[in-house]
N, C-alpha and C positions, 0 to 999 in steps of 0.2 A: 478502766471507764466498763462499764456493763449497759449494752442497747436492751431494749425491751422491744422484740419484733413482734408484727404480726403478716402470720401465713396465711394467708386464704390462694383456697382455689378455686382459680375462675370458671367462671359460668354455672357451679353449684350452686343449687338450690333446694332445700335451705343450702345458705353459704357453710362450708365445710371451711374452716379455722383453725390454727392455733396461737395462742399468744407466750411466746422464750423468750425466757433470759438467757442469754451467750454474751462469753470474753467479746469483748469491741476489737480486739488483738488475734480473733481466727481467721484462718483463710476461708477464701472462696471454698476450696476442698471442704474446710471442715465442714463449714455451713452447710453444703451438700450432706454432710451425713445427721448430723440433728436435723434438716428437713427427712430426711428418709426414717428420721427413727421418732421423731414430734408425730407425724403424720401419718406413717404406721406402712407407709412403703418396703419395699422388698427390695430395694438397690439393687433390681434384676434387670437394668435398665440403664442407655445412656443419659446424659444429661446435660446442661449448660445454662450458665446465667448472661442474660443478657441486659448490660447496661452503658445507658449511651451508646447504642449502635455497637460496642464492641460483644464480640461474642467470649466467653471464657468456658473452658472447662479445663480436666484433667489432662495432660499435657502424652497421656498415651491415646488420648479420641482425636489427636489431628494426625490429617491424612492428606496426600493435595488435594482431596475435595473439599474436605474441614480443616479451614487451621484456629484456631484455639486460641485466646492469651491463656497465659500458665496458671487455673485457677490455685496451684497451692504458691504461688509467691504474691496474693494478692488478698488484702485485708479487707474483712468487714470497714473498718472502721475509715478505709480509704474513698470509702462510698459511703458516708453517714449522710451527703445530704443526697444523694440520688435515687432514682425508682428504681428499684431491680427485679427483673420479671428471672424467672426460674424457671426452667420448661425437663419434665421428667420421662422419659418414653415417647421418645419420635412417631413410632405408632402409631399408642394412643395420644400422644401430646399434651399432655398434660400439663398446665401453664398456672404457675403459684406468682402471686404479687405478692412482694417481700417488704413492708414496710417498717421503718426505725421509729416504731412510737413514744420510746422515750431514753430517756440516758442518764445515766445514774450514775454520779461520779463516786467509785468506790472501787476498792484495788482489786486485784485480779478477781474474777469468779471462776472457779478450778474445773466442772463441768456446767452443761445446761442446762434449763430446768426448765420445764413446759408448767404454765401458771395455771393457766386458762383453752380451751378449746370447746368445740363443737362441733358434730359428726362424726360418721366414723370412714374413714380410708375407703375410696373405691376400690374393687377388688383387682389385681393386676387383668393386662390383659382384656378388660371388659370393654374395650372399644373406643375410648374416650370418653368423652361428658354427654356426646348423644348416646353412646353403647348402654353409662352410665343409668342417665334418664332412661331407658328402656329396661337395663333391671330391677329399678327400683321398680318400674309398673307394673311389671312379670311379678316380681316379688309381694308386691301386697295386694297382686289379685291370687287372693288360694287357690282359686277356678282355672289358672291360666295352665292351658295346658305345656307350656316348658317349664312350669316353677319348679316340678322336681327335677328338674334336668340339672336349671339352673343351682340350686340349694348341693346337688350332688358336685358338683362344679367347682361352687365354693366352699365348699365342705362345711358350712353349720347355711341358717336363716341366716338372712343377712339385717342387723337392724343400723338404720341411718344414724341412730339415736344415742345410738351403742359406741359414746367416748369415754376415755377416762384420761384422768390426767395421772393418775397412779400407774398406770399402763406404757402412755408415752412417757414418764421419768426413770422406770424402768430401761426402755427401750435406751431414751439415754443413758445411763448408766452404764449399760451393757458399750455403748461404743464410747463410753471414756474410758472405761479400765481395757476393751479392745486396744486403743490410739496409744496406751500408757500412760 
C-alpha cells in the first residue's frame, strides 16, 4: 500500500507544502528523513511526532526529561486515520501537519517520491515562523540595511517560490541510497 501524504509547514504564508508518495509500511523514523529531504531541511536538530497525545522520536533522544515512544518501531500505516504533527528543531519549533490524502492499493514503493509542492524551505536557525516572516520582509526590501548581511548569512538571495520537485526527489534518492 502506498500513502500519498501532504506535508504542510504550519504558519507559513504563502503555504509551504510537499505532496509525497511513500510506502505505508515505513517507520516514523524513516518518515522523519523523508520530511527532511522533501522539505529541504538539513536534519540538524531534534524532532518528534505527536499523534493522539503521544510523542514519538528516535530512542537516542529520550532521557530523564523527555521520554519518547520509539519512532523506529511504529509504522506510518499504524496511524492511517490519525492527525500527525511533526515538530523539527525545538528552538525554532517548526510545526508540520502530515495528512494522508490518498491510499493507493499497489505493491511496495521502493523509495519516496515528491510529486508536487510549493515554497522554498526556510533557512535553518532563522528564528521559527516569526523570524522567517521578518527574514522574508527584509529580503523583499532591496534597500533594507540588514538585507546584505542576511544574504551573506543565508548564502544566497532567497526566493520563496524556488521549489523544485527535481531537487526534492534528488534529496529523497540520496536518503534511500544511504539507508540501504
